[in-house]
C-alpha positions in Angstrom: 1.7 48.0 37.3 3.5 45.9 40.4 6.8 46.7 38.9 8.3 50.2 38.5 11.1 48.6 36.1 12.2 45.6 34.0 15.3 43.5 34.3 16.7 44.7 31.3 16.5 48.8 32.4 18.3 49.6 35.2 22.2 51.1 35.1 24.5 53.2 36.9 22.5 56.2 36.9 19.8 54.6 38.4 21.7 54.1 41.9 19.8 55.0 44.9 16.6 54.5 43.1 14.0 52.5 45.1 12.9 50.1 43.0 10.5 46.8 42.1 11.0 44.2 40.2 9.4 41.2 38.9 10.7 38.0 37.1 11.5 34.4 37.2 14.1 33.0 39.1 17.1 32.4 36.6 20.1 31.6 38.9 20.2 31.4 42.6 23.8 31.6 45.0 24.2 31.3 48.1 27.3 33.1 49.2 27.3 32.3 52.8 24.9 35.1 55.0 23.4 36.2 51.6 21.9 35.1 48.6 22.0 36.2 45.1 19.7 36.0 42.4 19.9 36.8 38.8 16.1 37.8 38.4 15.0 37.3 34.3 12.1 39.0 32.4 12.2 39.1 28.6 14.0 42.2 28.5 17.0 41.4 30.7 18.6 39.6 33.9 19.5 42.1 37.0 21.4 40.8 39.8 19.3 40.5 43.2 21.0 40.4 46.0 19.2 39.6 49.6 21.6 39.2 52.5 21.8 41.8 55.6 21.9 44.9 57.0 18.7 44.9 53.9 17.4 41.1 55.3 16.9 39.4 58.3 18.2 35.9 58.8 14.6 34.2 58.3 14.3 36.2 55.1 17.9 35.0 53.7 16.6 31.4 54.5 13.4 31.9 53.0 14.7 33.3 50.3 17.1 30.6 49.7 14.3 27.9 49.3 13.0 29.4 46.4 13.1 27.1 43.4 14.8 28.0 39.7 11.7 29.5 37.6 10.0 30.4 40.6 8.0 33.9 40.0 9.4 36.5 42.4 8.4 40.4 43.4 11.1 42.4 45.2 11.5 45.8 46.5 14.7 47.4 47.2 17.4 49.7 46.2 19.7 49.9 43.3 23.4 49.7 43.7 26.6 50.2 42.2 28.4 46.5 42.1 31.3 45.9 44.4 34.8 47.3 42.0 35.7 44.8 39.9 32.5 42.7 40.3 30.3 44.5 37.1 29.6 41.8 34.5 30.5 43.5 30.9 28.3 40.5 29.1 24.8 42.0 30.4 23.4 45.9 30.2 22.3 46.1 34.2 26.1 44.8 34.4 27.6 47.2 36.6 24.7 47.5 39.6 22.6 45.3 41.5 19.4 45.7 43.9 19.5 45.5 47.6 16.1 43.8 48.5 14.9 44.5 51.4 11.6 42.7 50.8 10.5 39.8 48.0 6.9 38.0 47.5 6.8 34.9 45.8 4.2 35.3 43.4 4.5 31.4 42.0 6.7 28.7 43.2 7.9 26.9 40.3 7.8 22.7 40.7 11.2 21.2 39.6 10.9 21.6 35.2 11.9 19.4 33.3 14.7 21.5 31.8 15.3 25.4 32.3 16.4 28.1 29.9 19.5 28.7 30.8 21.4 25.7 30.9 24.1 25.0 28.3 22.4 21.9 26.8 19.2 21.7 25.1 16.8 18.6 25.7 15.4 17.1 22.8 13.0 18.5 20.4 10.0 16.1 21.5 10.7 17.7 24.9 11.4 21.1 24.4 7.5 21.1 22.5 6.1 19.0 25.3 7.2 21.9 27.7 6.9 24.6 25.2 6.4 27.7 27.7 9.3 26.9 29.3 11.2 26.4 25.9 9.8 30.0 25.1 11.6 31.4 28.2 14.8 30.6 26.3 16.6 34.3 25.1 17.2 32.3 21.8 13.8 31.2 21.4 12.6 35.1 22.2 15.1 36.8 20.1 13.7 34.7 17.1 10.0 36.1 18.1 10.9 39.5 18.4 12.6 39.0 15.3 9.5 37.9 13.7 7.9 40.4 14.6 10.2 43.2 13.4 9.9 41.8 10.2 6.0 41.2 10.0 6.1 45.0 10.8 8.8 45.8 8.3 6.3 44.4 5.8 3.4 46.1 7.0 4.2 49.4 7.1 6.6 49.0 3.6 2.8 48.1 1.9 1.3 50.4 3.4 3.6 53.1 2.1 2.3 51.4 -1.2 -1.0 52.0 -1.0 -2.0 48.3 -0.2 -5.3 47.8 1.6 -5.2 45.1 4.2 -8.2 42.6 3.5 -8.7 39.5 5.8 -10.3 36.6 3.9 -12.0 33.9 5.0 -10.8 30.6 6.7 -13.5 28.6 6.2 -13.8 27.8 2.5 -14.3 25.8 -0.2 -12.2 22.9 -0.7 -10.3 23.4 -4.3 -7.3 21.7 -6.0 -4.7 23.4 -5.3 -1.9 21.2 -5.3 -2.0 20.0 -1.9 -4.7 17.9 0.5 -7.1 20.5 1.9 -7.6 20.3 6.0 -11.8 20.1 5.9 -13.9 20.9 8.2 -17.5 19.2 8.7 -20.9 21.8 9.1 -23.2 21.2 11.3 -25.4 23.0 9.9 -25.5 21.8 6.3 -25.0 17.5 6.7 -22.5 16.2 4.7 -20.6 19.2 3.3 -17.4 20.0 4.9 -15.3 24.0 4.5 -12.1 23.8 3.9 -9.1 25.3 5.6 -7.5 27.7 3.1 -4.3 26.2 1.3 -3.7 30.2 0.6 -6.1 33.0 0.1 -5.8 32.5 -4.0 -8.9 32.5 -5.2 -10.0 35.5 -2.7 -7.6 38.0 -3.8 -8.4 37.4 -7.6 -11.5 37.8 -6.5 -10.5 41.6 -4.4 -9.0 42.4 -7.7 -12.3 42.3 -10.0 -13.9 44.1 -7.1 -11.3 46.9 -7.7 -9.4 47.2 -5.3 -6.2 47.3 -7.0 -3.3 46.5 -4.2 -4.5 43.9 -1.7 -2.4 42.7 1.4 -2.7 40.0 4.2 -0.9 38.6 7.0 -2.5 35.1 6.1 -2.5 32.1 7.7 -3.0 28.9 5.5 -3.2 25.1 6.0 -2.0 22.2 3.6 -2.2 18.4 5.0 0.9 17.2 3.2 4.3 15.9 4.5 6.5 17.5 6.7 10.4 18.4 6.8 12.5 20.9 8.7 10.9 23.9 6.5 7.7 23.2 6.7 4.4 23.4 8.8 0.8 22.3 8.0 -0.2 25.7 8.9 2.2 28.5 7.7 1.9 32.3 7.4 2.4 34.5 4.9 2.5 37.7 3.5 0.0 37.6 0.4 0.0 40.2 -2.1 -2.0 40.8 -5.2 -2.1 44.3 -7.7 -3.6 45.0 -11.2 -2.5 46.2 -14.2 0.6 45.3 -13.4 3.4 42.8 -15.0 6.0 40.6 -13.6 8.4 43.3 -13.3 6.4 45.4 -11.9 5.7 42.9 -8.9 9.4 41.9 -8.8 10.6 45.0 -8.4 8.4 46.3 -5.5 9.8 42.7 -3.8 13.0 44.0 -4.9 12.5 47.1 -2.6 11.0 45.1 1.0 14.1 42.9 0.5 16.2 45.6 0.8 14.7 47.1 3.5 14.1 44.2 5.5 18.0 43.2 5.0 18.6 47.3 6.4 16.7 47.2 9.2 17.1 43.8 10.2 20.6 43.2 9.1 22.1 46.6 8.4 23.1 45.4 5.4 22.9 47.1 1.9 21.5 45.0 -0.9 22.2 45.5 -4.3 19.2 46.6 -7.0 17.7 45.2 -9.1 18.0 41.8 -7.3 19.7 39.4 -9.8 17.7 37.2 -12.1 17.5 33.6 -14.1 15.3 31.6 -15.7 13.9 28.4 -14.7 16.1 26.5 -17.3 19.3 28.6 -16.6 18.9 27.3 -13.0 18.3 23.7 -13.4 21.5 24.2 -16.2 23.9 25.9 -13.7 23.0 24.3 -10.7 20.2 21.7 -11.0 17.8 23.1 -9.2 15.1 26.1 -8.9 15.9 27.6 -6.0 19.7 27.5 -6.2 22.2 28.8 -3.3 24.2 31.5 -5.0 26.5 32.3 -2.2 29.2 30.1 -3.7 30.2 29.0 -7.1 30.7 25.8 -8.2 28.4 24.9 -11.2 27.4 21.8 -13.0 29.2 21.4 -16.2 27.8 19.0 -19.1 30.0 16.8 -20.4 27.7 14.6 -22.4 29.3 14.8 -25.7 32.4 14.1 -24.9 31.0 11.4 -23.2 29.9 9.9 -26.6 33.1 9.4 -28.0 34.6 7.8 -24.6 35.2 3.9 -24.4 33.7 4.1 -20.7 31.2 2.4 -20.5 29.0 4.4 -18.2 29.5 7.3 -19.9 28.6 6.4 -23.5 26.0 4.0 -22.6 24.1 7.1 -20.8 25.0 9.4 -23.9 23.8 6.8 -26.3 20.7 6.4 -24.6 19.7 10.4 -24.6 20.7 10.9 -20.8 23.5 13.1 -19.8 26.4 13.0 -18.0 27.2 16.1 -15.8 29.7 17.0 -13.1 31.3 19.6 -10.6 34.3 20.8 -10.5 35.3 21.1 -6.7 38.6 23.5 -5.9 41.5 22.5 -4.7 39.9 19.8 -2.6 41.7 16.5 -4.2 43.9 16.1 -1.3 40.6 17.0 1.3 38.5 13.8 0.3 40.0 10.6 0.9 38.6 7.0 -0.7 37.1 6.6 2.2 35.1 10.1 1.9 34.2 10.1 -1.1 32.7 6.3 -1.3 30.4 8.0 1.5 29.6 10.8 -1.6 28.6 7.8 -3.6 26.4 6.5 -1.4 24.6 9.7 -0.6 23.8 10.8 -4.2 22.8 7.3 -4.4 19.4 8.2 -2.2 19.0 10.8 -5.1 18.3 7.9 -7.9 22.0 7.9 -8.5 23.6 4.7 -9.9 27.2 6.3 -8.9 29.5 8.6 -8.4 32.4 8.7 -10.7 35.5 11.2 -10.2 39.2 12.2 -11.0 41.9 13.8 -9.9 43.8 16.8 -11.4 47.2 15.9 -10.8 50.2 18.3 -10.0 51.1 18.3 -14.1 47.3 18.4 -15.3 46.7 14.7 -16.3 43.5 13.0 -14.3 43.7 10.5 -11.7 41.0 8.0 -11.2 40.2 4.2 -11.1 38.3 4.1 -14.2 41.0 6.7 -15.9 42.3 4.0 -18.1 39.0 3.2 -20.1 39.6 6.9 -21.5 41.8 8.2 -23.8 44.5 11.1 -23.2 42.4 13.6 -25.7 39.7 12.9 -24.5 40.6 13.2 -20.4 42.0 16.5 -21.9 38.8 17.5 -23.4 36.6 17.0 -19.8 39.6 18.8 -18.0 39.5 21.7 -20.6 35.3 21.5 -20.5 35.7 21.4 -16.4 38.1 24.5 -16.4 40.3 21.7 -13.8 43.1 23.0 -12.6 46.0 21.2 -10.3 44.6 20.0 -7.0 40.7 20.1 -7.9 38.8 17.2 -7.8 35.9 16.4 -10.5 32.9 14.8 -9.7 30.5 13.0 -12.6 26.6 11.8 -12.6 25.7 9.8 -15.5 22.1 9.3 -16.0 18.7 11.0 -17.1 18.2 14.9 -17.0 15.8 14.9 -13.7 18.5 12.2 -11.9 21.7 14.3 -12.6 19.9 17.2 -11.5 18.7 16.4 -8.0 21.8 14.2 -7.7 24.4 17.4 -8.0 22.3 19.6 -6.5 22.8 17.6 -3.1 26.4 17.0 -3.8 27.0 20.7 -4.5 25.0 21.9 -1.2 27.0 19.2 1.0 30.3 20.4 -0.6 29.7 23.9 -0.3 28.4 23.3 3.7 31.6 21.2 4.1 33.8 22.8 2.4 33.2 26.2 4.1 32.7 27.6 0.3 30.3 30.6 1.7 30.2 33.1 5.0 27.2 31.6 6.9 26.1 35.5 7.3 25.8 36.4 4.2 22.7 36.9 2.4 21.8 36.2 -1.4 18.8 37.0 -2.8 17.9 36.4 -6.6 14.9 35.8 -9.0 14.4 32.5 -11.0 11.7 32.9 -13.7 9.9 31.3 -16.7 9.0 28.7 -14.8 6.9 25.7 -17.3 3.2 26.0 -17.3 2.8 22.4 -16.5 4.5 19.2 -15.9 3.1 15.6 -16.9 1.9 13.0 -14.1 4.4 10.1 -15.1 1.2 7.5 -13.4 -1.8 8.9 -15.0 0.3 11.0 -18.5 -1.7 13.8 -17.5 -0.9 17.5 -17.5 -0.8 19.1 -14.1 -0.1 23.1 -13.2 3.1 23.9 -12.4 2.1 26.5 -10.3 -1.7 26.8 -10.4 -4.7 26.6 -12.7 -5.0 30.1 -12.9 -1.2 31.0 -13.9 -1.0 32.9 -17.4 1.5 31.8 -19.9 4.3 34.0 -21.4 2.4 36.1 -24.2 5.4 34.5 -26.3 3.8 31.1 -25.2 0.0 31.6 -26.0 -0.2 29.5 -29.2 1.6 26.6 -27.4 -1.0 26.2 -25.3 -2.9 23.9 -27.9 0.2 22.4 -29.9 3.1 22.2 -27.1 1.9 22.4 -23.3 5.6 21.2 -22.4 7.0 24.2 -24.4 4.9 26.6 -22.8 6.4 28.8 -19.9 4.7 30.6 -17.2 4.3 34.5 -15.7 5.8 32.8 -12.7 8.7 34.2 -10.8 10.1 32.5 -7.5 12.2 35.1 -4.7 15.5 32.5 -3.7 17.2 33.7 -0.6 20.1 31.6 0.3 19.3 28.8 -1.3 15.6 28.5 0.0 12.3 29.4 -1.9 11.2 32.5 0.1 8.2 33.8 -1.8 6.6 32.7 -5.3 4.2 34.1 -7.4 2.3 34.6 -10.8 0.5 36.6 -13.4 -3.3 35.1 -13.5 -5.5 34.7 -16.0 -8.0 37.1 -16.5 -9.3 36.2 -19.7 -12.6 33.1 -20.4 -11.0 31.8 -23.1 -7.3 31.1 -22.0 -8.7 29.9 -18.7 -10.6 27.3 -20.4 -8.3 26.2 -22.0 -5.9 25.5 -19.4 -8.3 23.7 -17.6 -8.8 21.8 -20.9 -5.6 20.9 -20.4 -5.5 20.0 -16.7 -8.4 17.7 -17.3 -11.0 19.9 -15.6 -13.5 19.5 -17.8 -16.8 22.7 -17.6 -18.6 21.3 -15.4 -16.1 20.4 -12.8 -14.7 23.5 -13.1 -18.2 25.2 -12.4 -18.8 23.3 -9.9 -15.2 24.0 -8.1 -14.2 27.5 -9.6 -17.7 28.7 -10.4 -17.7 31.6 -8.3 -14.4 32.7 -9.6 -15.3 32.1 -13.0 -18.1 33.9 -12.7 -16.2 37.0 -11.3 -13.7 36.8 -14.3 -17.1 36.8 -16.7 -17.6 40.8 -15.0 -14.6 43.0 -16.1 -11.9 41.3 -14.8 -8.7 43.3 -14.9 -5.0 41.9 -15.4 -3.6 41.2 -12.4 -1.2 39.0 -10.6 0.5 38.7 -7.1 3.1 37.0 -5.1 3.1 34.9 -1.6 6.3 35.3 1.2 6.8 32.8 3.5 7.3 34.6 6.3 8.0 31.6 8.7 10.9 31.1 6.1 12.1 34.1 5.9 12.5 34.9 9.6 14.4 31.3 9.8 16.2 32.9 6.7 17.1 35.9 8.7 17.9 34.7 12.1 20.4 32.0 10.6 18.5 29.1 11.1 17.9 26.1 9.6 14.7 24.7 11.3 11.2 26.7 10.7 10.2 25.6 14.3 12.7 27.4 15.9 10.6 30.8 14.7 7.4 29.3 15.7 6.0 29.8 19.1 3.7 26.5 18.7 4.2 24.6 16.0 4.0 21.1 15.1 6.1 18.0 14.4 6.8 16.6 11.7 3.9 14.1 12.5 1.7 17.4 12.4 1.2 16.7 16.1 0.9 19.1 19.0 2.6 17.7 21.5 1.7 20.6 24.7 -1.4 20.9 23.9 -1.8 16.3 22.4 -3.6 17.6 19.2 -5.4 16.2 17.0 -6.7 14.7 19.8 -10.3 12.5 20.1 -13.7 14.1 20.3 -16.8 12.4 22.4 -19.3 10.6 20.3 -22.1 13.5 20.7 -19.7 15.8 19.3 -19.6 13.6 16.5 -23.1 12.7 16.1 -24.1 16.9 16.0 -21.6 16.5 12.7 -23.3 13.4 11.1 -20.1 11.9 11.1 -18.6 8.5 12.4 -14.7 7.3 12.9 -13.4 4.4 10.5 -10.1 3.7 11.9 -7.4 1.4 9.5 -7.1 -2.1 10.5 -4.0 -2.2 12.7 -0.6 -4.1 10.5 -0.5 -7.7 11.0 
């Protein structure tokens, strides 16, 4: 080893020790006759002094010319810092190293930014020079946390008798809800592999093979539009179990959540984690992954709206749609008319036509520009349903169920953040269960699987597959942490008759099913056990446990929102010879006029 110690290791007990350190020049200060360097590696910082009597004037002059972020080696003696000069912010703050020899291992040219600068550059520049960005302590902490969480997961499942099995990256293209990344085959001209959207089919086959408890840290790929918490390639903790029901799987993950919270944050999570059905989540919060760190639940006032003369409410209710609202406690004085107008424009982004509102006055009456359109008794009824108290602000959307859900969920999240209704360090974990089996494609009129085609219906809803598919609920469950989906899974269909019936509802005929899923269907014919599983988004877990809101901050080499790698400039062009080997040619879109 070139070094005897790391830059975060030395303490007062090491005073007098001869040491060799290697690292990057974080800061350099010339104090007239002596140069002070903060030497950095991933373990910390050590102050190095190059000055008399240990160093000559020539050495001092030479080290003064070393650029920031250069890599150097120093040898010297550990000394106490001068009295009153210790730095309590550093673990090594009580000592310094008096350098008697140094070597420049690599000189850094002028960097576009330095890891220690107070203001971060734009994200594009950070991604272009990711090797510099990854030197930042915040980025390193995120990746250390990622490593720790993955180790916790591996240890936990090893203790529960799971076997770690790697599944293929090159597989068959199967419809799983998102667009596949395709890989052309040179050996089989005109044929393509697909990168896995998940190990779903392989892990079911492992259950048929009798492995009983499978787990894997799996790379997955989806060619879809991106956002802050989504990447084209992502990592998930994937598991499957035989001879279990939903409660078994959720109970197992409860234990993992509790252990992770304890080991990462020292927090005790009360088990079992709370559960609510999908229908309850949509009714109370307008979203299937509600943030339960604060209240502000949705209230339905549609029945009162049917009695009023306020045209917007009455027409919406008479048309079979909904009037639903939020009670924002003690917020009447915190939002001006201009700010409420901003909130109105905000909900319009989610399909709402407008935002009605009332202020609860000191005498308990409701005031609003539209209050004159209501009878006093109807206003009292609305206030009673909403639980309105003096100083509250009551806000309403009148629209379809879908629009009121989307709009009020977005409004609730925004108000919760603006009014600081929750502790940013809080960790609330829960389950949402009993999702619908199917959702209808409005354009085609066909049913789509809400999760995937192998999800089993609730046993009580099995008979509804043929008569009321829209009322059929799935044995599906999502883990929600602080309003983000942190994992999702289902119990799978393991009998051929039910699987064929579900394929029929999804418009997948027998020939297509055999073509796309023949290997799985064949396996199910040879003694498939009841089984189910879940996938936990590791990127998202790390983001949430780190208290961040951008998934790119916890991935070493992420893609941009346009699915490009700015550092390696991927995706890139390939030459004609490579395309010819694959029997391919490119057809570029015509430029827009």
